[in-house]
N, C-alpha and C positions, 0 to 999 in steps of 0.2 A: 600381481596383487593386491587384494581389499583390503581397505581397511574400515573397519566396524566403528561404527559410530559409539558412544556413550550409551551406556543405558536411559531408557526414558526417564525423564527429571524426577528425583522425590518428591511425593505429593506435600503437599500445603508450606512449600519453604519458599518467601516470597522472594523475589527479584525486580530490582529497581532499576531503570535505564531513564537514561537521557537520549530523545531523537532531535534531529535537527532535520528539515523537509527542505526542499526548497524547487520552484519550478520556473520555465520563463517560455512561454509561448511567443514567436513571432510569424505575422503573418503580413506579409509585405512592407508598409512601415506601422504598421499594428505593434506594439509589444504589452504582456500581460503576464505580471511576475508577483510571486510570494514568497516569503520565507517564515517558516513554521518551524518553533520550539516547544516540544513537548517534554514531560515529567509522569511516566506511568508506571504502576506497578503489576506486576503480571505472576500468575501462579497456576502449577497444575494441581486441582482438587480432587479429582478422581479419576479411575481406571476403569473400563468397562472389558468385555473379552472383545470389543471391537472398536473402541475408543478411546481417546484420551478427553477430558473434559479441563477446561482452562478457564481459571478467573481473572478479568483484566477493568486494570480501573486506570482513567486519567486522572491524575494527580493536580495536573497545571498547565497551562500553554500559554503562549503568544505567537499570535498570528499578525505580521506585515505586509499585505498585500494592496495592490494598485486598483481592486477592484471591489464593488460591494460583493460580489460573487467568493470573496476570496473571508471576508467577515463572515459571510452567511455559512460559509465549509466549516469556519472555527465554532459558530454556534451548532452545528450538528454535529462535530466532536464531543460538545458540553454533552450533548443531549444522548450521544452513546459511551457517556462517561464509566458506568458500570456495565459491563457483559459479561456474561455466560456462552465461552466458546466451544465448540466440539472439533475434533480432528479425527481421522481414521490415526492407526496405532502407528504410523510414520510420520504422523504430523500433519497432513495436507486436509487443510480447513473444508468441513462440510456441513455445519448447521449452526444455528444459535437459540440457545434454549432461553424460556422464556420472552419472546418475542412479543407477546403482548403485551406485556410490561412498558414496552417500549414506547409500543403503539398508545397504551393511556398515558403514557407520561409527555411525548407529542402532544396530543388534542388536548389534554387538562392543563399541561402546565408552562410547556414551549411554545406553543401557538399562540393564544394569548399575547404572552409577553413578546412574541417576535412583529406581529401586528404591529403592537407600539412600537418598537423601536425603529422598525424599517418604514413608518406610515408614509413618510416622504417620498417612496422610490415607489412610485407608481408606473407605469403597471406592471414592474418588474416584480412588485411583491407578490402579487394574484399569481404569478409564473412560478415562482419559488415554490408558493405552497401550494400549489397544486402539483407542483412535482415532486415535493417530497411526502408528501399524503398519499401519492399515487404508489410510492415508493414503499412507504410504509405500511401498504394493505398488502403489496405483494412480496413475500418471504424470499421466494426463490429469486426474485430480483435482486431483490434488497444484498442476499447472498453474496451477489458477485461486486458486491464491492471488496470483498475481504479477499480476492481472488486477482486481482489485478496487476498493475505497477505501481504499489505505494508502499509506505511502512510496514502494513501487515506484513510484506512478504519476507520481514526476518523472520518471523517466528512459526509462518503456517504453510513452511513445504518438508520435502520428506528428508529431515535430519535423520529420521532412526531408521536407518538401514545401513547398508552396506556401499561404500563408495571405492568405483575402482581409482587406481591412482590418475587414470587420462580418461574420460568419457565425454561422449557425445550423447544430449539429448535434447528434445524437443522441446518448444515452451509455446504456448501459445496465448497471447495475449488479447483475448474476447473484446471488441468493442472498444479497443483502443483507440480507432478512429471514428469515433459515433458508433455506427452500424458495421462498420469494416476493422478485421481479425488483424492482428498482426503474429503472423507465425515466424517464430525463432528457431534457430539450432544454437545451442548453448554448447561450448566447449568447456570442462570442467577439467581442472589440476588439484588433488587435494591432495595433502604431506601430513605429517604426524611429529612432534618434536614436544619433547617434557608432557605427553599425557593433553598436548593441546592439538585440536587437527583444525588446520589454515587451510581453507576451499577458497581458490581464484574462479573467477569465470570472464568469458567473453560470450559474443555472439554475431551471430550471423544472420542476415534475412532470409529464412526458407521461399527461394522463388518458385518452386513448384505450387504451395501452398499458399502462397498471396494473391490476393485476389486486386489485381495490377487494373483491371478496367474499371472494378467499383473506386476503386483511390483516384483514381484519374478521373471519373465524374465528381468525386469530391471537390478536387481542387479546382476544376473547370465552375463548381457552384460557387468556392471561395472567390476565384477572381473574375469570373466571365469572358476566360480566356480559353479558347477552343482547344488552340493547338500546343496545349503546355505539355511540358518534360515532364511526366512522373516518376522519375528515375529517385528511387526511396536509398539514401543511407542512415547507415545505422550502426551507432558510438554505443557500445555497451562493456560494462564492467563492472563486477562484484567481488569484492572481498568478505571472509567473514573469518571469525576466530572463534571455536568451541573448546570451553571448558571439560574437565573429564566428569562433570556434573549434570553433561546432558544440555546445558543453555551456551545462548551464543554471550559474548564476554563484549566481543563487537563485531563492527560491522560497515562494509560501506556497500552503495547500491548507487549506478548510475546508469542512466540510459537517454540517448538525444536521438531522433529521428529528425532527419532536414531533408529538404527538397532544393537544389542549388542553394542559393541566398537569398529567401525570399519565404519560405517557408520552414520553420523551426519548432520543436517542441522537446526540453530538455527537462528530466526531473531527476534530482539528486535526494539521498536519504544517508544521513550519518548515526547509529546509532552506538552508544558507547554504556557499559554495565555500572552503578553508581554503588559506591558502599553504602551504608545506612546513613554516615556521617555525610557523605558529598550530596547523598538523596534530600536530607533535612534543611543544607545548604542554598539547593537549586530551587527548592519548594519555597526558601526565604525571597529568594531573587526576582522569582516569578510571579508571586504575589502582590 
């Protein structure tokens, strides 16, 4: 039996969301972590024969991180605070409009200010500037930021299609380990109750398509240990609730990849739709 996702959302109806993201990376006895809170507004502003066009606005955020790169990441979110994003008719991300506006904003506004803000963090500052500039000069590379395992996943995947009650689908997380992809097989369960759609997912490693030799070489480079066990464990859970207006009302994402007790990368994201009153309350709290 198939369940049909509600129609493509109504145009120009604003949706407000509260987003929480957390990451913890452990390599040996070194740990890096951050927690980030965001308030965003998103709406569907246009529909063509083969695409959907969304307007995204970051309204407020708070970042607590253990490294300078986390604060830099927060500044990059501010750089991308206003975006026009394009998906196919199923909701999969394909393009960003007005990319030249983002490039201009970086060069004329953000770059001069960040050179002052991070002046004491050399030579790391030059590296961060160089890599960010390179990213903004390559639209194709920049777009990959929207299709990895991040909070963007809440909004830009195949929501507008038919779901089977139980199905297994592949998911390729390109460049999840630097230059190494993470191929997964997702097991999805879909139910409907009171016009709401509930989706739950788990995942296993797609061993046939995982480049274990390259992954082992990466671990050897990190540890200088040449007989290292490269057995990769995966723990993944996703939960979504979709209202009858076609939008998510809440969601949870969690993905942890680990090797024994010395290497672990954990990503967790939580999403909740806000009423307009709740939205204004959170804005005051984070301002």
